[in-house]
DOZATOR-68481 format. One line per 5 residues: their letters; for each residue y, x, z of N, C-alpha, C, O. Coordinates in steps of 0.02 Angstrom, whole numbers, plus 50000, padded with zeros to 5 digits. Layout:
BEGIN
a) Y X Z Y X Z Y X Z Y X Z; ...
This chain:
BEGIN
mctvt) 49520 48912 50046 49454 48923 50020 49453 48902 49948 49470 48845 49932; 49434 48947 49903 49443 48927 49835 49413 48979 49787 49385 49030 49807; 49420 48964 49721 49406 49010 49668 49465 49014 49624 49494 48962 49606; 49484 49077 49603 49541 49088 49559 49518 49130 49500 49481 49179 49509; 49540 49111 49440 49531 49155 49382 49599 49169 49352 49646 49129 49356
ylpyg) 49600 49229 49320 49662 49251 49285 49642 49275 49217 49596 49315 49210; 49676 49251 49165 49665 49271 49097 49730 49296 49066 49780 49259 49070; 49734 49355 49038 49792 49373 48998 49797 49324 48939 49747 49301 48912; 49861 49310 48921 49869 49257 48870 49932 49277 48829 49988 49278 48855; 49922 49294 48765 49980 49311 48724 50006 49380 48747 49970 49420 48775
tngfi) 50072 49391 48733 50104 49453 48753 50132 49447 48823 50184 49415 48833; 50098 49477 48870 50119 49479 48940 50118 49409 48973 50144 49401 49029; 50088 49359 48940 50078 49295 48972 50013 49290 49009 49975 49339 49011; 49998 49235 49038 49936 49228 49076 49918 49154 49088 49960 49109 49084; 49854 49144 49103 49829 49079 49128 49800 49091 49196 49752 49129 49203
lthsr) 49826 49059 49247 49802 49065 49315 49772 48997 49335 49807 48947 49336; 49708 48995 49350 49676 48932 49368 49645 48936 49436 49611 48985 49452; 49657 48883 49477 49639 48885 49547 49597 48823 49564 49621 48766 49558; 49536 48833 49586 49494 48778 49611 49501 48778 49687 49485 48827 49721; 49524 48723 49714 49533 48720 49786 49472 48686 49820 49456 48628 49806
dekti) 49440 48722 49864 49383 48697 49903 49408 48681 49974 49442 48720 50007; 49389 48622 49996 49412 48600 50061 49362 48560 50101 49311 48538 50073; 49374 48549 50164 49330 48505 50204 49339 48432 50176 49393 48411 50155; 49286 48396 50178 49287 48328 50151 49332 48283 50194 49356 48231 50170; 49344 48300 50256 49386 48259 50301 49461 48274 50296 49502 48239 50326
rsvah) 49479 48326 50257 49549 48344 50252 49587 48292 50209 49559 48265 50161; 49649 48280 50226 49689 48232 50190 49700 48253 50118 49703 48313 50104; 49705 48205 50072 49719 48219 50004 49786 48250 49993 49835 48226 50022; 49790 48300 49953 49855 48336 49943 49904 48293 49902 49884 48248 49866; 49969 48309 49909 50019 48280 49865 50019 48316 49800 50014 48378 49800
pprth) 50026 48281 49742 50028 48315 49678 50090 48357 49673 50136 48352 49714; 50092 48400 49620 50149 48447 49614 50217 48412 49606 50225 48364 49569; 50265 48440 49642 50335 48419 49637 50377 48481 49639 50356 48533 49664; 50438 48475 49611 50484 48532 49613 50532 48527 49673 50564 48476 49683; 50535 48580 49711 50580 48585 49770 50625 48644 49760 50611 48689 49721
tlagq) 50680 48643 49798 50725 48700 49797 50712 48742 49858 50722 48720 49915; 50690 48806 49845 50675 48853 49897 50719 48915 49884 50719 48943 49829; 50756 48936 49934 50800 48995 49928 50842 48990 49865 50851 49039 49830; 50868 48930 49851 50912 48920 49793 50880 48919 49726 50916 48922 49676; 50816 48914 49721 50780 48914 49657 50730 48857 49656 50706 48836 49708
pvtfp) 50715 48832 49595 50664 48780 49588 50594 48809 49594 50577 48857 49559; 50555 48780 49638 50485 48803 49644 50439 48738 49643 50451 48690 49679; 50390 48740 49601 50347 48681 49593 50279 48695 49622 50250 48748 49610; 50252 48646 49661 50190 48658 49694 50161 48591 49720 50198 48546 49739; 50095 48586 49722 50061 48534 49760 50066 48551 49832 50074 48610 49849
qdpqg) 50061 48501 49877 50073 48514 49947 50017 48485 49990 49994 48429 49979; 49996 48526 50039 49950 48504 50090 49987 48464 50145 50030 48493 50178; 49973 48400 50155 50009 48364 50203 49997 48384 50274 50037 48368 50319; 49941 48420 50286 49927 48440 50355 49966 48502 50375 50000 48500 50426; 49963 48554 50337 49998 48618 50355 50066 48623 50323 50105 48668 50339
rgtwi) 50082 48576 50276 50146 48576 50239 50155 48633 50192 50208 48642 50163; 50103 48673 50182 50107 48728 50135 50074 48711 50070 50066 48652 50053; 50053 48764 50034 50022 48754 49970 49974 48810 49956 49973 48860 49992; 49934 48803 49904 49888 48856 49884 49909 48887 49818 49882 48939 49799; 49958 48858 49784 49986 48888 49723 50056 48860 49710 50068 48801 49719
avgph) 50100 48902 49691 50171 48882 49675 50199 48922 49619 50182 48980 49609; 50243 48890 49581 50272 48918 49521 50346 48922 49531 50379 48871 49542; 50374 48982 49528 50447 48991 49533 50475 49019 49468 50438 49027 49419; 50537 49035 49467 50570 49058 49405 50541 49123 49378 50540 49134 49318; 50517 49166 49424 50496 49235 49401 50425 49252 49419 50401 49306 49401
rtvcl) 50389 49208 49455 50321 49227 49472 50283 49165 49493 50312 49115 49514; 50219 49170 49487 50170 49121 49515 50134 49153 49572 50110 49210 49566; 50129 49118 49628 50096 49144 49689 50038 49097 49707 50046 49036 49709; 49980 49127 49720 49925 49083 49743 49885 49116 49797 49885 49177 49805; 49849 49075 49835 49818 49097 49898 49743 49083 49900 49720 49032 49875
lngaf) 49705 49129 49929 49637 49118 49949 49629 49134 50023 49658 49183 50047; 49592 49094 50059 49580 49108 50130 49534 49169 50135 49489 49177 50094; 49546 49213 50185 49507 49272 50197 49532 49332 50157 49567 49324 50107; 49513 49390 50181 49533 49453 50149 49472 49486 50118 49458 49473 50059; 49436 49527 50155 49379 49563 50129 49312 49533 50153 49263 49533 50116
vahrp) 49312 49507 50216 49252 49478 50244 49271 49415 50281 49329 49404 50300; 49221 49372 50290 49236 49310 50329 49256 49328 50400 49229 49375 50429; 49299 49291 50427 49325 49305 50494 49313 49244 50540 49307 49188 50516; 49310 49257 50605 49305 49206 50652 49372 49192 50686 49405 49238 50708; 49392 49129 50689 49456 49113 50720 49458 49138 50792 49411 49131 50831
gpdqp) 49516 49168 50810 49526 49194 50876 49544 49139 50925 49549 49081 50906; 49555 49155 50987 49572 49103 51038 49643 49077 51030 49658 49022 51051; 49688 49117 50998 49757 49097 50991 49765 49057 50925 49732 49072 50876; 49808 49009 50927 49825 48970 50867 49868 49016 50820 49911 49054 50844; 49856 49012 50755 49897 49052 50709 49969 49030 50713 49984 48974 50732
rhsrg) 50015 49076 50695 50085 49063 50699 50105 49004 50656 50146 48963 50676; 50076 49000 50596 50084 48944 50553 50033 48947 50498 49995 48995 50494; 50030 48895 50456 49979 48890 50404 49988 48948 50355 50044 48969 50340; 49930 48972 50328 49935 49022 50275 49968 48996 50213 49998 49035 50175; 49964 48929 50202 49998 48901 50145 50073 48907 50144 50104 48905 50091
lvvlh) 50101 48914 50204 50173 48925 50206 50192 48995 50186 50250 49006 50168; 50148 49041 50189 50160 49109 50166 50177 49109 50092 50221 49145 50070; 50142 49067 50054 50156 49061 49982 50228 49040 49972 50263 49069 49931; 50250 48990 50008 50319 48966 49998 50371 49014 50023 50424 49021 49993; 50357 49047 50080 50403 49097 50107 50411 49156 50058 50464 49188 50058
sfrye) 50362 49171 50020 50367 49229 49974 50423 49221 49923 50446 49270 49895; 50445 49160 49912 50500 49151 49863 50569 49166 49892 50619 49162 49857; 50571 49184 49956 50634 49206 49984 50651 49278 49962 50707 49301 49972; 50604 49312 49932 50609 49383 49915 50610 49391 49839 50574 49357 49803; 50652 49436 49816 50662 49444 49745 50602 49479 49711 50587 49467 49653
tpeaf) 50568 49523 49748 50514 49561 49721 50456 49561 49767 50464 49547 49826; 50393 49575 49742 50338 49585 49787 50348 49639 49838 50326 49634 49895; 50382 49692 49816 50396 49750 49864 50438 49727 49922 50425 49745 49979; 50489 49686 49909 50532 49660 49963 50492 49618 50012 50499 49624 50073; 50449 49574 49984 50407 49533 50025 50361 49575 50069 50356 49562 50128
iqqys) 50329 49625 50040 50282 49668 50076 50316 49707 50133 50289 49715 50187; 50377 49730 50118 50413 49771 50166 50444 49731 50224 50449 49756 50280; 50466 49670 50208 50507 49631 50253 50475 49574 50291 50497 49555 50345; 50420 49545 50261 50394 49485 50289 50344 49502 50344 50302 49547 50335; 50349 49468 50401 50303 49481 50457 50240 49437 50451 50244 49376 50447
lagid) 50184 49470 50450 50120 49433 50446 50086 49428 50514 50029 49404 50518; 50119 49449 50566 50088 49446 50635 50073 49373 50651 50113 49328 50640; 50015 49363 50677 49992 49297 50699 49969 49252 50643 49957 49193 50655; 49961 49277 50581 49937 49239 50525 49866 49255 50513 49847 49314 50516; 49823 49205 50500 49752 49216 50487 49744 49256 50421 49790 49256 50379
pftll) 49685 49289 50412 49676 49329 50352 49678 49287 50287 49659 49229 50286; 49703 49320 50235 49710 49286 50170 49711 49338 50115 49717 49397 50129; 49705 49315 50053 49716 49353 49994 49775 49317 49956 49772 49256 49945; 49823 49353 49936 49881 49324 49900 49887 49360 49831 49886 49421 49827; 49894 49319 49777 49903 49346 49712 49973 49328 49686 49993 49270 49688
maeyg) 50010 49377 49663 50075 49367 49635 50071 49386 49560 50063 49445 49544; 50078 49337 49517 50073 49347 49445 50141 49341 49413 50177 49292 49422; 50159 49392 49375 50221 49395 49339 50205 49416 49264 50150 49436 49249; 50255 49410 49221 50242 49432 49154 50229 49508 49156 50272 49547 49177; 50168 49526 49132 50150 49597 49131 50136 49628 49196 50134 49690 49200
rltel) 50126 49590 49248 50111 49618 49316 50069 49571 49358 50079 49510 49356; 50021 49599 49396 49978 49557 49439 49968 49598 49504 49940 49653 49502; 49991 49571 49559 49987 49606 49623 49942 49567 49670 49948 49506 49677; 49898 49603 49701 49851 49573 49752 49865 49598 49821 49870 49658 49832; 49873 49552 49869 49885 49571 49939 49827 49541 49980 49812 49482 49974
rwtgk) 49796 49584 50021 49743 49560 50065 49761 49576 50136 49768 49634 50155; 49770 49525 50176 49791 49531 50245 49728 49518 50291 49699 49464 50288; 49708 49566 50330 49648 49561 50371 49663 49530 50439 49616 49517 50478; 49725 49518 50455 49746 49498 50523 49775 49555 50561 49810 49545 50611; 49761 49618 50536 49789 49678 50568 49819 49726 50516 49864 49764 50530
rlavs) 49792 49723 50455 49813 49771 50405 49823 49737 50338 49787 49691 50320; 49874 49761 50301 49888 49733 50233 49869 49786 50182 49893 49843 50184; 49825 49765 50135 49805 49808 50080 49836 49779 50015 49830 49720 50000; 49871 49823 49978 49909 49801 49919 49877 49837 49859 49866 49897 49862; 49862 49800 49805 49834 49830 49745 49870 49803 49684 49886 49744 49680
eidph) 49882 49847 49635 49906 49826 49571 49846 49815 49526 49808 49862 49514; 49836 49753 49501 49778 49734 49461 49799 49736 49388 49855 49717 49370; 49754 49759 49347 49767 49762 49273 49782 49692 49247 49737 49650 49248; 49844 49678 49224 49862 49612 49199 49836 49597 49129 49844 49541 49103; 49806 49647 49097 49782 49637 49028 49707 49626 49025 49679 49628 48971
rphiw) 49674 49614 49083 49602 49603 49084 49588 49538 49125 49626 49522 49171; 49535 49501 49110 49519 49441 49150 49493 49462 49218 49465 49516 49226; 49503 49417 49268 49483 49429 49337 49464 49365 49368 49488 49312 49349; 49418 49369 49419 49400 49311 49459 49397 49331 49531 49377 49386 49548; 49418 49284 49575 49416 49294 49647 49382 49232 49679 49392 49176 49657
ssvtl) 49342 49245 49731 49309 49192 49769 49326 49202 49843 49323 49258 49869; 49343 49149 49877 49359 49153 49949 49301 49178 49989 49246 49151 49985; 49313 49231 50028 49256 49259 50071 49241 49213 50128 49190 49223 50162; 49283 49164 50142 49267 49120 50198 49210 49071 50181 49176 49046 50226; 49200 49059 50118 49146 49014 50097 49091 49050 50059 49034 49026 50057
yprpv) 49105 49106 50029 49057 49138 49986 49043 49211 50009 49087 49254 50003; 48983 49225 50033 48964 49295 50049 48961 49339 49989 48960 49314 49933; 48959 49402 49999 48961 49453 49944 48906 49439 49891 48924 49441 49832; 48843 49427 49905 48795 49415 49853 48815 49353 49809 48804 49353 49749; 48843 49303 49838 48863 49245 49800 48924 49262 49758 48928 49243 49699
itrre) 48972 49299 49786 49031 49320 49745 49010 49360 49686 49037 49350 49631; 48961 49406 49695 48935 49445 49640 48903 49401 49585 48911 49415 49526; 48866 49348 49607 48834 49303 49561 48889 49266 49520 48883 49258 49460; 48941 49244 49554 48994 49208 49520 49031 49253 49471 49050 49231 49417; 49041 49317 49490 49069 49363 49440 49026 49369 49379 49052 49377 49323
gwfrq) 48960 49366 49389 48915 49367 49333 48922 49305 49288 48919 49312 49227; 48930 49247 49316 48944 49188 49278 49006 49196 49236 49008 49175 49178; 49057 49225 49266 49122 49235 49231 49113 49281 49171 49138 49266 49117; 49078 49336 49179 49066 49383 49125 49025 49348 49069 49039 49355 49009; 48975 49312 49090 48930 49278 49041 48972 49229 49001 48966 49226 48939
wqhqg) 49015 49191 49035 49057 49143 49001 49103 49176 48948 49112 49149 48894; 49130 49234 48964 49174 49269 48918 49135 49290 48854 49164 49293 48800; 49072 49304 48861 49034 49328 48804 49006 49273 48762 48976 49286 48710; 49014 49211 48784 48984 49155 48748 49024 49136 48685 48998 49101 48641; 49086 49159 48681 49123 49141 48621 49197 49145 48639 49214 49169 48693
pycsp) 49243 49121 48595 49313 49123 48611 49328 49087 48677 49310 49028 48687; 49359 49123 48721 49369 49097 48790 49439 49090 48812 49452 49053 48860; 49487 49125 48780 49553 49127 48806 49595 49068 48786 49638 49072 48742; 49581 49012 48819 49623 48953 48807 49623 48913 48874 49575 48915 48912; 49677 48876 48886 49679 48838 48947 49620 48788 48956 49594 48778 49011
taire) 49602 48756 48899 49548 48707 48904 49480 48742 48920 49441 48716 48960; 49468 48800 48889 49405 48833 48898 49397 48855 48971 49343 48847 49000; 49449 48882 49002 49442 48908 49069 49438 48850 49119 49405 48856 49171; 49472 48794 49104 49463 48735 49145 49390 48712 49145 49363 48693 49197; 49359 48714 49086 49289 48693 49080 49244 48740 49121 49196 48718 49152
fhlsa) 49259 48805 49121 49222 48850 49163 49226 48832 49235 49176 48832 49271; 49288 48815 49258 49296 48797 49328 49258 48732 49344 49236 48723 49402; 49249 48690 49299 49216 48624 49309 49141 48626 49302 49106 48582 49325; 49115 48678 49268 49044 48678 49252 49005 48739 49271 48944 48733 49277; 49035 48797 49282 48997 48859 49297 48958 48853 49362 48983 48828 49413
gegdp) 48896 48876 49358 48852 48873 49415 48816 48808 49426 48790 48794 49481; 48813 48766 49373 48775 48704 49379 48704 48722 49397 48675 48770 49372; 48676 48681 49440 48609 48696 49467 48610 48728 49534 48558 48733 49567; 48669 48752 49556 48678 48782 49620 48741 48749 49651 48792 48781 49658; 48736 48686 49670 48796 48648 49689 48833 48675 49750 48893 48663 49758
enavq) 48796 48712 49795 48831 48739 49853 48877 48798 49837 48924 48813 49873; 48862 48831 49779 48900 48892 49763 48933 48886 49694 48968 48933 49674; 48923 48833 49657 48955 48822 49592 49030 48825 49600 49057 48816 49654; 49064 48838 49543 49138 48843 49548 49167 48776 49568 49214 48773 49607; 49140 48720 49541 49153 48654 49569 49094 48638 49618 49040 48615 49597
mrrqn) 49107 48649 49681 49053 48650 49730 49056 48587 49774 49107 48554 49782; 48996 48573 49803 48987 48526 49858 48936 48552 49904 48881 48569 49882; 48952 48557 49969 48906 48589 50017 48894 48546 50077 48938 48538 50120; 48834 48517 50080 48814 48477 50137 48863 48422 50157 48868 48404 50216; 48897 48396 50110 48946 48342 50121 49000 48364 50171 49035 48322 50200
qyltv) 49008 48430 50180 49061 48454 50226 49118 48487 50187 49176 48482 50207; 49102 48520 50130 49152 48551 50089 49139 48530 50016 49083 48518 49994; 49194 48526 49980 49189 48514 49909 49253 48535 49872 49305 48542 49904; 49249 48544 49807 49308 48562 49768 49349 48499 49758 49324 48451 49729; 49411 48500 49781 49451 48439 49782 49503 48438 49724 49527 48384 49707
sltqv) 49519 48494 49696 49569 48493 49643 49566 48557 49601 49537 48608 49621; 49597 48552 49544 49603 48608 49497 49676 48611 49478 49706 48563 49454; 49706 48672 49490 49776 48683 49470 49778 48741 49421 49748 48793 49433; 49815 48731 49367 49819 48783 49315 49893 48793 49295 49931 48747 49283; 49910 48859 49293 49976 48877 49272 49970 48918 49207 49933 48967 49205
ihlhe) 50006 48899 49155 50002 48931 49090 50070 48958 49072 50117 48920 49060; 50077 49024 49070 50138 49060 49054 50128 49089 48985 50084 49131 48975; 50168 49067 48939 50166 49096 48871 50238 49099 48842 50273 49048 48838; 50259 49159 48821 50325 49168 48795 50377 49143 48846 50380 49169 48902; 50418 49094 48828 50469 49069 48873 50451 49000 48899 50496 48962 48918
qtelv) 50386 48982 48901 50367 48914 48919 50315 48920 48976 50272 48963 48975; 50320 48876 49023 50272 48871 49077 50247 48798 49083 50286 48751 49089; 50181 48792 49082 50151 48726 49090 50108 48726 49155 50078 48777 49174; 50107 48668 49187 50068 48660 49249 50024 48599 49238 50047 48545 49222; 49957 48611 49248 49907 48557 49245 49877 48551 49313 49858 48600 49344
yidli) 49873 48488 49336 49844 48475 49403 49793 48418 49397 49810 48362 49376; 49730 48434 49415 49676 48384 49414 49655 48370 49485 49630 48414 49519; 49666 48309 49507 49643 48286 49574 49571 48260 49563 49560 48208 49533; 49523 48297 49587 49453 48280 49576 49428 48226 49622 49375 48196 49611; 49467 48211 49675 49448 48157 49720 49472 48089 49693 49436 48039 49691
qqttt) 49536 48089 49673 49565 48026 49646 49557 48019 49570 49575 47968 49540; 49530 48074 49540 49514 48075 49469 49576 48059 49427 49576 48014 49384; 49630 48098 49441 49691 48092 49404 49711 48162 49378 49695 48212 49409; 49747 48164 49322 49770 48225 49292 49843 48218 49276 49864 48168 49247; 49881 48269 49294 49953 48268 49276 49966 48336 49242 49937 48387 49261
qqtll) 50009 48335 49192 50028 48395 49156 50102 48393 49143 50128 48343 49120; 50137 48448 49158 50209 48450 49150 50229 48521 49121 50200 48573 49135; 50280 48515 49080 50311 48576 49055 50373 48589 49099 50415 48545 49107; 50377 48649 49126 50431 48665 49172 50491 48689 49130 50484 48705 49071; 50548 48691 49162 50610 48708 49127 50607 48778 49101 50572 48819 49130
pdyat) 50643 48793 49046 50639 48862 49019 50656 48917 49068 50631 48973 49061; 50697 48903 49117 50714 48958 49163 50658 48975 49211 50667 49018 49254; 50600 48942 49205 50542 48963 49242 50510 49024 49212 50470 49058 49245; 50526 49039 49149 50498 49098 49117 50542 49160 49129 50603 49156 49127; 50510 49217 49140 50546 49278 49146 50567 49304 49077 50525 49310 49033
v) 50631 49320 49067 50656 49345 49006 50671 49418 49009 50693 49447 48959
């Protein structure tokens, strides 16, 4: 459950920013660390409960997750095969989005939206639990997504309006500016604001930002519960050449 924004940045670069909304009773996530997956370094924060993640940065792409596809769904009687957060990590076993789409089995996984951001390319996958819809999104335009499990269509439309309004307020294409949007947009509507709190049951617990520019990748992680911020520059081979 979350909010994600995408901004084109420089020549084929991008800023991907993810606000993670979770239940107040869920365990605090581990901050980003670099792990070796399928022989490559992948950096991600980790959910200690499902052992997966909501965003991960590899050598050639950044992958992030939102719960739900097109509409909110009700959990079925059967337990999911595994956490949706593991799908993010499993995607790094495949060299291309096409290989992942063709070869990875989604049977038994709850609905989700997956974004795969590369230099000059942005791919959106929506899994309904029965059907996979794949779209190529214009990587040269700003975009926003809101998880359908927490935000019904009228609220999603309102949030899209906040995003458009923010873009028209002045120079917006910077990591600091979009972080401020994620922390302040929708003030006065705490249940639906980008940094949200709802009936002490759900709240925005962290902000994760990936900045790809030229041959450099930076990762910013703000733990809103513990009020800590970490920022790291990843190795040059994280950038696609």
